[in-house]
C-alpha positions in Angstrom: -11.6 -26.8 12.4 -15.2 -25.9 13.1 -16.0 -22.2 13.4 -16.5 -20.9 17.0 -19.9 -19.2 17.1 -20.8 -17.3 20.3 -24.4 -17.9 21.2 -26.8 -15.1 20.6 -27.9 -15.2 24.2 -24.3 -14.8 25.6 -23.5 -11.7 27.6 -20.3 -10.2 29.0 -19.6 -8.9 32.5 -18.5 -5.8 30.7 -21.6 -3.8 29.9 -22.2 -3.4 26.1 -24.8 -1.2 24.5 -27.2 -3.2 22.2 -26.3 -0.8 19.4 -22.5 -1.3 19.8 -20.6 -2.9 16.9 -18.6 -4.9 19.4 -20.7 -7.3 21.6 -19.3 -10.5 22.9 -20.6 -12.2 19.8 -18.1 -10.3 17.7 -14.7 -9.9 19.4 -12.7 -8.4 16.5 -9.0 -7.9 16.6 -6.8 -4.9 15.9 -3.3 -3.5 16.5 -3.0 -0.4 18.7 -0.3 2.0 19.9 -1.0 2.9 23.5 1.0 5.5 25.4 3.8 4.0 27.5 3.2 0.5 26.0 4.1 0.6 22.4 2.3 -1.5 19.7 0.3 -4.6 20.5 -2.8 -6.6 19.6 -6.2 -5.7 21.1 -9.7 -7.1 21.0 -12.8 -4.9 21.0 -15.6 -5.3 23.5 -18.2 -2.6 23.7 -16.5 0.8 24.4 -13.3 -1.0 25.5 -10.5 -3.1 24.2 -8.5 -5.9 25.8 -4.7 -5.5 25.8 -3.7 -9.0 24.7 0.0 -8.8 25.6 -1.0 -7.8 29.1 -3.2 -10.8 29.4 -0.4 -13.0 28.2 2.0 -11.6 30.7 -0.6 -12.3 33.4 -0.8 -16.0 32.3 -4.4 -15.6 31.1 -3.4 -16.3 27.5 -1.0 -19.1 26.8 2.5 -17.8 25.8 3.4 -21.2 24.5 0.4 -21.3 22.1 0.6 -17.6 21.1 4.4 -16.7 21.4 3.9 -13.1 20.5 0.9 -10.8 20.2 2.4 -7.6 19.1 1.1 -8.2 15.6 -1.0 -10.7 13.6 2.2 -12.3 12.3 2.2 -16.0 13.1 -1.5 -16.2 13.6 -3.3 -18.4 11.0 -7.1 -18.8 10.9 -7.1 -21.8 13.3 -5.0 -20.0 15.9 -7.1 -16.9 15.7 -10.2 -19.0 16.3 -8.5 -20.4 19.5 -7.5 -17.0 20.6 -11.0 -15.6 20.1 -12.5 -18.6 22.0 -10.1 -17.9 25.0 -11.0 -14.2 25.1 -14.7 -15.2 25.0 -14.1 -17.4 28.1 -12.5 -14.5 29.9 -15.3 -12.1 29.1 -18.3 -14.3 29.5 -20.5 -13.0 32.4 -20.1 -16.1 34.6 -16.3 -16.4 34.3 -14.4 -14.8 37.2 -10.7 -15.2 36.2 -10.4 -11.7 34.8 -13.5 -10.2 36.1 -12.5 -10.6 39.8 -8.8 -9.7 39.3 -8.9 -5.9 39.8 -5.2 -5.4 39.3 -5.0 -7.1 35.9 -8.4 -5.8 34.9 -7.3 -2.2 35.4 -4.2 -2.7 33.3 -5.7 -4.9 30.5 -9.0 -3.1 29.8 -8.5 0.0 27.8 -10.9 2.7 26.6 -11.0 2.4 22.8 -11.1 6.3 22.6 -7.6 6.3 24.0 -6.1 4.0 21.4 -4.3 4.9 18.2 -5.3 2.1 15.9 -3.2 1.1 12.9 -3.8 -0.8 9.7 -4.5 -4.3 11.0 -1.8 -5.8 8.9 0.4 -3.7 6.6 -0.3 -5.6 3.4 2.3 -7.3 1.3 0.1 -6.9 -1.7 -3.2 -5.2 -2.5 -5.7 -6.6 -5.0 -8.9 -4.8 -6.0 -11.7 -6.6 -7.6 -14.8 -5.4 -9.5 -17.3 -7.8 -8.0 -20.3 -5.4 -7.4 -22.4 -6.1 -10.4 -24.7 -3.1 -10.0 -21.8 -0.7 -9.8 -20.2 -2.3 -12.9 -23.6 -2.0 -14.7 -24.0 1.6 -13.7 -20.5 2.5 -15.0 -21.2 0.7 -18.2 -24.4 2.7 -18.7 -22.6 6.0 -18.1 -19.5 5.4 -20.3 -20.9 2.9 -22.9 -24.5 4.0 -23.4 -24.7 2.4 -26.8 -23.4 -1.0 -25.7 -24.5 -3.6 -23.1 -23.7 -2.4 -19.6 -21.5 -5.4 -18.7 -18.5 -6.4 -20.8 -18.7 -10.1 -22.1 -16.2 -11.4 -19.5 -17.9 -10.0 -16.4 -20.2 -13.0 -15.6 -17.4 -15.5 -16.3 -14.6 -14.3 -14.0 -14.0 -11.9 -11.2 -12.4 -8.9 -12.9 -9.6 -7.3 -10.8 -6.2 -5.6 -10.8 -3.1 -5.4 -8.6 -3.1 -2.1 -6.7 -0.5 -0.3 -4.5 0.1 -1.9 -1.1 2.3 1.0 0.1 -0.5 3.5 0.1 -2.9 1.5 2.2 -3.6 3.6 5.3 -5.5 3.4 8.6 -8.9 4.9 9.1 -8.7 8.5 10.1 -5.6 9.2 8.0 -6.0 12.5 6.1 -6.2 12.0 2.3 -4.2 14.5 0.2 -6.0 15.4 -3.1 -3.9 13.8 -5.8 -2.6 15.4 -8.9 -2.5 13.9 -12.3 -3.2 14.2 -16.0 -6.7 14.9 -17.2 -8.2 15.6 -20.6 -11.7 17.0 -21.1 -13.7 15.9 -24.2 -13.1 19.2 -26.0 -9.5 19.7 -24.8 -6.8 19.5 -27.5 -4.1 18.4 -25.0 -4.1 16.9 -21.5 -3.3 19.1 -18.5 -1.6 18.3 -15.2 -3.2 19.4 -11.9 -5.4 18.4 -8.9 -8.3 16.1 -9.5 -11.6 17.8 -9.8 -13.5 14.5 -9.4 -12.4 13.1 -6.0 -14.5 10.1 -5.1 -14.8 7.2 -2.7 -15.6 3.5 -3.2 -17.6 1.5 -0.7 -15.9 -1.9 -0.5 -15.3 -4.8 1.9 -11.9 -6.4 2.1 -10.2 -9.5 3.6 -6.7 -10.5 4.6 -4.9 -13.7 3.6 -3.8 -15.8 6.6 -2.0 -18.7 4.9 -0.2 -18.3 1.6 0.2 -20.7 -1.3 3.4 -21.5 -3.3 3.9 -20.5 -6.9 2.4 -23.0 -9.3 -0.3 -24.2 -7.0 -3.9 -23.1 -6.9 -6.6 -22.7 -4.2 -10.1 -24.1 -4.8 -13.4 -22.4 -3.9 -13.9 -25.1 -1.4 -10.7 -24.5 0.5 -10.4 -20.7 -0.1 -11.8 -19.7 3.3 -9.1 -21.7 5.1 -6.7 -19.0 3.8 -8.8 -16.0 4.9 -8.0 -14.4 8.3 -10.9 -11.9 8.5 -12.8 -9.0 6.9 -12.4 -5.2 7.0 -14.0 -2.2 5.4 -12.1 -0.7 2.5 -12.4 2.7 0.8 -10.4 2.7 -2.4 -10.3 6.5 -3.0 -10.6 7.4 -6.7 -9.8 10.3 -8.9 -12.4 9.9 -11.7 -11.1 12.4 -14.2 -7.6 11.0 -13.9 -9.0 7.5 -14.2 -11.0 8.3 -17.3 -7.9 9.5 -19.2 -5.4 6.9 -18.1 -7.4 3.6 -17.8 -7.4 2.6 -21.4 -6.0 0.1 -22.3 -4.5 -1.3 -19.1 -6.8 -0.1 -16.3 -6.5 2.2 -13.3 -3.0 3.4 -12.2 -2.4 6.8 -10.6 -6.1 7.4 -10.2 -6.2 4.7 -7.5 -2.7 4.3 -6.1 -2.5 7.5 -4.0 -4.6 6.2 -1.0 -6.7 3.3 0.2 -8.2 3.5 3.6 -8.9 0.4 5.8 -10.9 0.0 9.0 -8.9 -1.0 12.1 -10.9 -4.0 13.3 -10.5 -7.4 11.7 -13.8 -9.3 12.0 -13.4 -13.1 11.8 -15.4 -15.4 9.6 -16.5 -17.2 12.8 -18.3 -14.0 13.9 -20.0 -13.7 10.5 -21.0 -17.4 10.3 -24.6 -16.8 11.3 -25.0 -14.2 8.5 -24.1 -16.4 5.5 -26.4 -16.3 2.5 -26.4 -17.9 -1.0 -25.8 -14.7 -2.9 -27.3 -13.9 -6.3 -27.7 -16.5 -9.0 -24.8 -16.6 -11.4 -26.0 -16.8 -15.0 -24.5 -18.4 -17.1 -23.1 -21.1 -14.8 -19.4 -20.4 -14.2 -16.6 -22.8 -15.1 -16.0 -25.6 -12.6 -13.0 -24.1 -10.9 -15.1 -21.1 -9.9 -18.3 -22.8 -8.7 -19.2 -22.0 -5.2 -19.4 -24.6 -2.4 -22.3 -23.7 0.0 -23.2 -20.3 1.3 -20.2 -18.1 0.5 -21.8 -14.6 0.7 -22.7 -12.6 3.8 -25.6 -10.3 4.7 -23.7 -7.2 5.9 -25.3 -3.8 5.9 -23.2 -0.8 4.7 -23.6 2.9 5.2 -21.9 6.0 3.7 -21.7 9.2 5.8 -20.5 12.6 4.5 -19.7 15.6 6.7 -18.5 18.9 5.1 -16.5 21.6 7.0 -19.8 23.5 7.6 -21.7 20.5 9.0 -22.0 19.8 12.7 -22.8 16.1 12.2 -22.4 13.7 9.3 -25.3 12.9 6.9 -26.0 9.5 5.4 -25.8 9.7 1.6 -26.1 6.0 0.8 -26.8 2.5 2.2 -25.9 -0.8 0.6 -25.3 -4.5 1.4 -22.7 -7.1 0.6 -25.4 -9.3 -0.9 -25.1 -7.2 -4.0 -21.7 -8.7 -4.8 -21.7 -11.0 -7.8 -18.5 -12.8 -6.9 -17.8 -14.2 -3.4 -14.5 -13.9 -1.5 -13.8 -17.6 -2.1 -14.3 -17.1 -5.9 -11.9 -14.2 -5.8 -9.2 -16.2 -4.1 -9.8 -19.2 -6.4 -9.5 -16.9 -9.5 -6.4 -15.1 -8.2 -4.6 -18.4 -7.8 -6.0 -20.2 -10.8 -2.9 -19.4 -12.9 -0.5 -20.5 -10.2 0.3 -17.1 -8.8 1.7 -17.3 -5.2 -0.1 -15.5 -2.4 1.3 -14.5 1.0 0.2 -13.9 4.6 -1.1 -10.3 4.8 -2.2 -9.9 1.2 -5.2 -7.6 1.2 -8.1 -8.1 -1.2 -11.0 -5.7 -1.8 -14.4 -6.5 -3.3 -14.8 -3.6 -5.6 -17.5 -1.0 -5.2 -20.7 -2.4 -3.6 -23.9 -0.7 -5.1 -27.5 -1.7 -4.8 -30.0 -1.7 -7.7 -31.6 1.7 -7.0 -30.8 5.3 -6.1 -29.8 5.6 -2.4 -27.9 2.4 -2.5 -25.0 3.4 -4.8 -21.4 3.0 -3.4 -19.7 6.0 -5.1 -20.3 9.6 -5.9 -19.8 8.8 -9.5 -23.1 6.9 -9.3 -24.9 8.9 -6.6 -24.5 12.1 -8.7 -24.7 10.2 -11.9 -21.4 11.5 -13.3 -22.1 14.9 -11.9 -25.5 15.4 -13.4 -27.5 15.0 -10.1 -25.8 16.9 -7.3 -26.3 15.6 -3.8 -28.3 18.0 -1.6 -27.0 18.3 2.0 -28.7 19.5 5.1 -26.7 22.7 5.2 -27.9 23.7 1.7 -24.6 22.7 0.2 -24.4 20.3 -2.8 -21.8 17.8 -3.9 -21.1 16.0 -7.1 -17.6 15.0 -6.0 -15.7 15.4 -2.7 -14.3 18.8 -1.9 -11.4 19.8 0.4 -12.4 19.5 4.1 -15.0 16.8 3.5 -14.9 13.8 5.7 -16.2 10.5 4.3 -17.0 7.7 6.7 -18.0 4.1 5.8 -19.6 1.8 8.4 -20.7 -1.9 8.2 -22.5 -4.3 10.4 -24.5 -7.6 10.3 -27.7 -7.4 12.3 -28.3 -10.2 14.8 -31.0 -11.0 17.2 -30.4 -8.2 19.7 -26.8 -7.5 18.7 -24.7 -6.3 15.8 -21.5 -7.8 14.4 -19.9 -4.5 13.4 -16.7 -3.3 11.8 -16.5 0.2 13.3 -15.6 3.0 10.9 -13.4 3.6 7.9 -13.0 7.4 7.6 -10.8 10.0 5.8 -10.8 13.8 5.4 -9.8 15.3 2.0 -6.9 17.8 2.2 -5.8 20.2 -0.5 -3.3 19.1 -3.1 0.3 19.8 -2.3 3.2 21.1 -4.4 
């Protein structure tokens, strides 16, 4: 099915600020809990959201084609494209069906500020990749200064690990500082206690819409047929716990305590105009991982930090998804290359997305260069890692001609360790 691309010139009869993340060219989907209505799917437009079950009850969305709209369950990529196209028709400035129906309009159009948004799809599995080559290089320089920054396998396959799906939480959820084992370089024995190196990771993620049975694999060419849409991901990290536990099997407790996800799922159709080739892969990868066409996207990323003493957040980094070495299609192709089954609702994350220079790094580990270069804040405070009371917010958008295709925010506030 061909992607449905809303023309850049299109406008809605609902007024939308040019700086909004949610113009009619976007129309991302989420799941909200609204007082007196329970849980249901919504679609963002400007400062508002359309209540999709209300529109279905009013006969403006086909109940036969979309039998339930309480969750994403049952919606594959093709159906989501059809649903988005129908919503565009209802919102386009010349279309009167919803615009001129005051009764339904009043019930169906909600203020986004009044909504409690959840994780778009509670994931059945969470997979975290390591596809940001600049981040991987920086980590290699820090921890293996006498060796090449990248390990020999990095340019041949998308490195990843299976994370913890049960600790994926919605944006705005408070993050409790984890406890774990740590061991300093001069300590005789490890100690147990709260992490002293609480960090964030700037990532993008995507959800699987259509699974694949065990024993079968998905090619790079067909991978996007299995992708429902993209979200922002913050895979919170306890660096001191990670440093002690990750050898030889990789991260475990240092990552599994919390992963935050933005509430709005942005479709690949909305991102179609922002496709790019991505960086050259050298050496050429094996045939099953070779990209087919433009499989990367030009999405701008920002990191904002607000301490308890600050009145407003301060930007501490900006990056772009163009710095990913491996595409989302290559990640899916690699994950299934051994015949592993995947399911609807599986959540994949890109790994930390850092640029090539200071100011573009996607973690405090890099920004403070392992604590050696504290971040100076407008209040006179400094940070090497996150402290209790700090709020960390990630945003993302693709810049169009007079509009943005945005993802909203992925935020979390650090709370003291418990117990």
